[in-house]
N, C-alpha and C positions, 0 to 999 in steps of 0.2 A: 632541552626547554622541558621545566617542569611542569606538572599538571596545571592547567587553567583551573582558578579558585572556584568559579564560578559551577565551572563544568562539576568539578569533585565534590563542590554542594550538593549541585540539582541531583547529582549519583548519589550521595550518601542520604540527603530525601527522601527520594523514591525509594532505595533502602529500608530505611526508617518506616516511613509508611506501608511499605507492601509486608512487613516481616511476618503477620498472622497469616495472610493469604498465601505467602510463597511460602512459608512452612507448612503449611497445610497441602499446598499443591505437590511439593519436593516428598512428603511422608508417602502419599500415592503413589505417585511415580516410584519409589523404589519397590512400594505394594504390590506392583502390578506387573513388576519384570520376574518371569521364572526363570529356574535355573537350566542350563542349557538352551535348546529350540525352542522358542515359545510355542511352536504344535505340541511341545512334550504334554501340554496341560490338555490336549485336547484326549477323546476315546476314541475308540478301534473306528468307529463307524464316522463321527465327525470327521478324522483323519482321511478315510477311503475317501468321503465326498470330497474333501479339496485338490487330493490330487488324480481323482479320476480319469479326468481328460487329457493326461498329461503325457508327452512322450518316457517311452519305459526308461530313459536314462536319469531323465529329471525325477520321473515316478519313482524310481529307486533311491535318488537320494533322498527325496521327503521324507520316503516310508524308513529310511535307518535314522531317520532323527539325529543326525550328525552334524551336517552344512547347515546353513541360515537360507531362509527364503526370504528373498526383496520382494517386498509389494511395490508395484507401480502402480500410481494413481495419478490419471492423466484428464486433462481438461481438453484432449483433441475435439475440434470441430473443423470441418474446411470450409466454413463463412468467415471465420474469424482467420483473417492474414497470419496474423501472428501465432495462430494453431496449428494452424494447415498443417507444419511442418512437423510435428507430433506424431504425423501418421505412420513414421518410419521410426520413430525411435523405441517402441517396444521391442522389435527385434536385434536393433542393437545392442540394448542394455540385457535380454535376454541372453545373448551370446555372449558378451563381455562377465555377466554372472557365470554362466558356465565354463567359461575357460578359469574363473576364480577359484573354481571349485564350488559354487552354488546354484542356487536357482533362484530365478525373477519370475513371478507370476504376476499378472494383467488383475490387481484387485478390482477395480472399478473406475467408473467412469464418474465426471461431474459436469454440471453444466457449465457452461461457459457464453456468455453474453456481448454482447459489441455494444458499446456506449455508443459509438458513431452510426450506428447502423437506427438505435433508438431515440438518437438524440430528437429531442422535440417529438417524440411521439409517446402515445399511450404505456408503452412496453418499455420505456425509461423507468416509469415510475415502480417496474421490481428489480431495477438493477440494484438498489444498493440493498434489497434483503435478499438478493442471489447469494453476498457475500458469506452470510448467514446458511444458507441454502447449499452452499459448495461445503462449508464445512460438515454441515452434516452428512451429505453424501459423502464424502472424506470418511469419516465418523463409521458409515455402513460399512464401506471398503474394506477397513481394516479390523471392524467386529468380527471377522470369522478366528482372528487371534492365531491365524497361522505364522505372521511372521517377524522378521528378528530385525527388520531396518524397512525403512519406504524412500521412494523415488518419487518425487512431487513434479509432476509437467503442468507448468504454468506461467502465463506471462503478464496478462493482463488484468485492470485496474480492478475489480472485487476478487479477480480470480485466486492471485497468489495470498494476500491476506484471508480468505476462504479457505485455500489450502495451510496455511501455516496454522491458523485456526483447528482446523480440524487435526492436523500432526500434535499441536501441543494436548490434545483432549488426550493423547495416545504418548503421552512426553516420555514413556520409559523405549519407547523405539527410537532410534536413531533415523535422522532424516538429512538427505541430500537432494535440494532444488535442481531443477533443470531446464533452463531456459532455454529459446529457440533463438532468440537473434532477431538483429532488425532488417526491415529489408532494405534495399538500395537507397541512396538520396532518390527522390523524384524532383517534383517542380520546386522552386524556392519557397520557403515560408513568407518571406513578405509578400512575394507575388501571390501568394493563395490567399493572404489574409486581404491584398488590394482587390480581389477579383470577388471575393466573399463580400467587401464593402459594398462595392460596385453592384453588385446582385440585390444587396438590400435596400440599393438605394433606388433601383427600377431601372438603373443604365444599360444594364446586360440581361439577357433571358436565360431561362434554364438550362438549354444547350451549351451555353458557353461556361456555365458555373460546374456544370456535369464535366465536361473537358478537364477541366482543371483540377476539379476533384480527383477526378481519374488518373491522372499526372502524378497526383500526390501521393496516393493510393492503389499502388502497381502491380505490385508483389508479394509472395508470401515474404512474412518478417513483422515484426514491431512494427508500427507507427513508427517516423522518427522524430516526432517532436517529444520533447520531455514533459509529458504528462505523466498520469498515472501508472501507466504500463510502464514507463521506462525507469520511474522513479522507484515500482516495485523492485524491481532489478539489481536497482544503485543499492536499494535498503539489505535486499539478500548477501549481496557484497559484504556492505558492512557490518552486518553481522553473522560473518561467518558462514553461512548456507549454501554458498555455493562454491563451486571449484575456484580459486583465483582468477579474475578476469573472464568469467565464462559468461559475461549479462551480455556484452554486446559483438560478440563474433556471429557475423551471419550464417544463415541456416543454408546447408546444401552446400557447405563447404567441407573439405577433408577437415579442418580443423575443429570444425561443429561436432562433426561424427566422432572425432577423437574424445573431443571433451566428453560427449553424452555416454560413449563407453567407459572413460576414467570417472566419471560419478558411478558408474554401477560398481566399478572396482572398489572405489571406494565406501562406498556403501556393504558392501560384505565385509571390510576391514574394520568398519567401527559396529560391524552387527550385536547385538547381545551373546554372542558365540564365545566371541574374544576377550583378551585382554585389554583391546581398545574401546571396550562400547564407550559411545558416545552419544547419550540420549539427548533429544531434542530440546527435552524440557530443560537440561544444564547448560545447553550452549544459548538458548534464548533465557537470559537474568537478566538483573536491573542494569548492568553494565552494558550489556549488549542491546538493550531497548532507548539506552542513552544515548550510543551511538549512532542507533540508526536515526534517531531526532536530529544530530549534531550533522550528520550527512546530508540528510534531506533541507535543514538548513542551509549548510553550504554551498549546496547544488542549486538552489531556490526549485525545489522539488511541489509535489503535488499538496493542496491543499488538502485532498481527501484523507491523506493521512493525518490528520488532526482528528479525523477519526478511525482509521484503521489500528494507526500503531495501539492509539489507547484500547481498541479492542483484542487485536494481538495481544499486549500486556494483561489485560485481564483474563486471556484464555491461559497464561501461563503463572498467574496471583500475585499479577505484578501491577499498580494502580500509579496512574500518571493522569497527568491533565493540563488543561491549556497555559496554566500559570509556567509550567515547565519549560513547555514549547517557547514563550514569553522571554524569560531567563536566558533561557540558553541563546536565544536568538540575539540578544543585546549584547552579545561577545563570540559568535562564529561567522566570521568571515563569511562574505560572497565569491566562490572561487571559479565558478564557471559562469559563461552567457551562452544556454541554448533555450532555444527557442519554447517559449514564448518570452521567457527574459533575454533573447538574442538571435539574430539570424540566423546561427547556425544549429545543424540538427545533431542528430545523437551518435551518426557517423563522424561527424567531425570532431566530436567531443572525442571519439575512440581514439582518433589515429591521433588527436593530440596528448595523447598519455592517458587516458581512460581512469578506470575506478581505481587502478592499482596508485597512478600517480595521485589522486585524490587522496585516497586513505593514506599516504605517506605523507603527505602535505600537513593533514591535519593531527596525525601522530606528533610529526615533527613540532608542531604550532603547541602541543598540551592540549588538544582540544577532543581526544577519543581515548576510551579506557582502553590500554593495550592489553591490559592482561584479562583478557578473556578464553573462554574453551569455543574452538572453532570446529568445524567438520574435518580439519586437517590436525586436530589436537594441539594444536599451538595456537599462541598468542595471536594478535591480530596485525601484527608486523608480518608475519608468512605471509598474509594475502596483497602484499605491496608487492604485486607481481604480474607479468602479463604472458599468457601462454603463445607457443609456438610449435610448429612440426619442424624435426629436424631429423632429416632422411626419414621420415615416415615417424617417428617416436617424438610423442607427446612431452613438452618438458616446458618449464616456465624460467623466465628473465626477470630478474628486477625491474619495476618499473622507470621510465625512462626519467633521466635524471634532470631535464629542463621540458618544460610544453614546449612539443610542435607547433602551438598558434597560441597567446599569449593574449588573442581577440576572445577565447572559447574556452580557456584553460589558464590558471593562473598560478605559482608559490603563495604559500600563504603569507609573504612577507611583502606582497603586490597585489591586495584583493581588489574585485571590481567594487567591492563595499566593504567598510568593517563590520557589518552586522549582516545579519543572515535576513532575507525577503519574507520573513511572515511575522505578524504581529496580531497583540491581542487589544481588540477593544473593550471598553465598558461604558456603559452609561445607562441612562433610564430606558433604554430598549432594550438591555440585557448585553448579554458578553457575546462577542463574535469575534473572529478572525479574518484578517485583510491579507492578502498578499501582494506585498508592493514591490517586489522583485523587477518586474515589469512595468511599472508603473514611475511616469516621470515626476522629479521631484515636485515641478509645479501642478500636477493634479492631483497629489498625493492628500491636499485639505480641499473639502466642497462642502460650502454650508447655501442649502438652495432649499425653494417649497417642496415639500414631498409632493409626489402623484401617487396613487394607491391602487395598486392591483392586486387580484388576486388568481392570477393565472397567467401566465406565457401568451399564452394567445389573446390577452386582454391588450396586454402592453404593445404587439403586435401591430394589432388593429390599431391603437392610438399612433404608433409609430408613421405607419402607410396610410394614415389618415393626415398627418401633418400637423399633428397635435401636441407633440413633442419637439419643433424647434425651438427650442429656449433653455434657461438653467434647473434643472430640478434633480431631485432625489428621486430615482423610482423605489419605491416600499413594493417589493414583489412578496407577501406574505401566502400563509396556507400553503408551502411548501416542503415543510418537516418530516422526519420519518413517520409522524402518528398519522398526519394530513393525509398524505398522498408519497409516502415512500421517499421523499427527499430526491428530488429528479434535481440531473444536472440541467443549467439555466444555459445553455450554448447558443442556444437560438437566440439570445438578447444581443449576443455580444457584435456581431457585424454594426447592428442597427446603433447601440452605443459607441463605438468606436467611431461609427460615421458622425455622429453629432460631436464629438468631442475635437474631432478633426477640422469640423466647422466652425470651431471657437465656443463649444457651449460647455458650460460648467456641469456635468453630470456624473452621477454615480449611482451606485446601485446597493440596496440593503435588503437582506432575505433570509428567511430560516430555512430556502436551500441552499444546494450547492453550484459549485462553478467548475470544482476541481482542479487536474494537473495543467489543463488550457489556461488558467485565469490569468487575461492579460491585460491591456494596456488602463482601461478603465477601471478606478479603486471601486472594490465589491466589498463590501462589507457583509461574508456570509457563515451560515452555519447557524446565524442568532439563535440562540439559548437562554431561556425555553421559549419553545415555538410556539406559535400563536395558538394552538389547540391545547396546549398545557400552561394556557394561561398566559401568555407570553405579551409584551408590551407591545410588540407592532400590531395588536388587534387595536392599538388605544390611537394608533394614527390617524389623522383624518386628512386629505386632501389640501393643501397649501399651508401646512404646519410647517416651521422651519426645521430643518435636521441638519446637524453637523456631521461627518464622516470625517475622521482627521486621523489619515493613517502614521502622523508624525509623534503627535503626543496620547495617540490610541484612545480616542474618544469616539463613541458610538450616541448621539444626544438629539432627544427630540427638543428641541427650544420653546416649548411650552411652559407658562406657570405653574407651578405644583399643584394648585387647587382645582384648576381646570385640568390637569392630567388626571389628578387621583379623580377627581367626580367621571369620566369617562370609563363607560362601559367598554367589552371587547366585542367587536364587531362580529355577529355570525359569518363566517366564508360557506359557500355552495359545495359540498364537498360529493355530494350524490355521484354528480358525475366520474368520480375517481376510486368508486369503490367498486365497480363490475367493468367487465369487459376485458380483452386482451389479458384474459387470466388474473386480474387484480383481486377478485373476489376470494381467489385460492389463500391471498396473502393478510388477510383478516387480523388472523392471530398475530402476525408479524406487527402490524399496526397498533395495534391492540396493548401488545407488551414492549413495546422497543425501549430503549433507554434514551436518556437525551442525547443532542448531539456531543457533549464535551466527554461524556460516558460512553462515548464510541457508536453509537446510535445500535445497538447490541442486543437480539434477542434474548442471550444469556447474562449469568449473572456474573461475578467473582465465585471463585470454590470456596464452598464453607470452611469456616475455621474448625468448627468439629466436624470429626474425622472418623467416619464409620468401620475406615480401616483401621485404623490406629487402635492399642490397648495401651494398658496402662507400662507397659514395657518396651512400648514403640521406640524404636531407633533405627539409623541407617543400618540396612543389612552388612549383615558379614563380607559378600562379593562388593562391596562398592571399590572402584577401582582405586588404587593407591593415588596418592598426591592430588586430591582434590581438594584439599583444603576444605573439609566438610565442614567445618565451623561457621564457612562464610556460606554454605549452601542452606544449611539448615538451621535455623535459628529459635530458641524457647519462644515460644507465644504466651 
């Protein structure tokens, strides 16, 4: 099957739109590469500091400056279930690197916070900004300039995007991303949702709720619903930054350890010291970014990636926006049903065929760019595979020919829906995104009076007092990145869900986030511009009729234009969100953050004027053959 015309058109437009900044990025990428091992650029004192603490054999390799050194950048901590397994990984990586004739050094750690712990708490207001903090921490780890490739250990929400943004700012270094894998399945997702709603209604107590949550989140590994963490892993597969099929292999298993060791060996093979140099800045190109958007839509993935993918792309000099997501969503079929878009969790998806099956089906449907570079040095078709251990040896077999469970994963010619689960909303309230894949068709259009809130606490207080037992649209404002760091608003989900189940017509409109667990209630999120940037949510008053139309893409206050234009922006009380729980440290982030549609980023696109480029600037002679450089560097 040929390439889908819409996917081809979006890819072409992204390439055209990004040409000046992408070109400047690639010139800098090549200028940063050192001939021979990267540490050869260091002076003797610098180098001696860099290997002083190493064992004699590793020190000798580093001193001789012949073999590559691989950086380990890890987000390990033992309070995130998904990241606790990383405690063991550096030893596995270092041994595998030695066996490959190289050295692996633990270059640095990055923060890793758990949105599940901070949900509904003041700490959640640091969550989004932790992404750019992680990117900066990764940059500090790599700034020693000792390294010829990097291994990045991360799984969850802002952590993988932050690591990738950091890696892309060292785009001349190859990068292999190393996941930890999901925890075993626990309490079923429908039962977990039911118990949360009972608690929100006051029908059960805290002890019953805590027991249910403890049965859901019960072991090392990633949470098993299809939120941002597992969406991250799916996108790393789609962009060719994982070894094929690495995403959803459980931790603590021989296969997981074999994949971790092989990741180290692959990093050595593609490092800057040999003929297979595969820098991450070339792997993450315009086609790879479009592929990531397609896989996100086909799998019903996290709405957080309407922020994160934009920011990742910007770090590589690539410009995308919500129009691109919307155009692709119109032609990309939904091929999975994973909670919250269905009842099954990520382990059921893996058993049904996993990422290799999904990528192959999308390739066969002409919905992905196959001609991309991945860490395997091949096109994306090479990633339509599943890893196995054969008598202790790691091997890959082609992805299953048919789905093991078509209630979870389907072929492209029998999709759950002919369209992706993400839509763009526009109107006099601004631009927003809505995830409709988990919303039943009868709930996708809501027209009801506004009830305006400036905090989650105010909403929950009104719910608990019984003041929301009616049809309404909750307008929750001053939740954008400039106002309070754009926290996720999951604390509202059980209350809104119980009202919808009781027959009320309800929806949420907010300049905040709902993330990968956006569920069955229609939610217009990431409304941009946010109120603090003059956004129209500040003009809404209690009782205004609001239309949220997830079918036609409408987000409108049904107020006559003269009245609407005459209104001012109501001020919010933001003082309580500026200090406490470390929030005062992030004032510079709030003051400099871009809009949601620009990725809610605190850094900009690479400058087009290039201080590293000279009049005769061109790709250096050591560029690997066969890269078709006219597609990589374009005339500005």
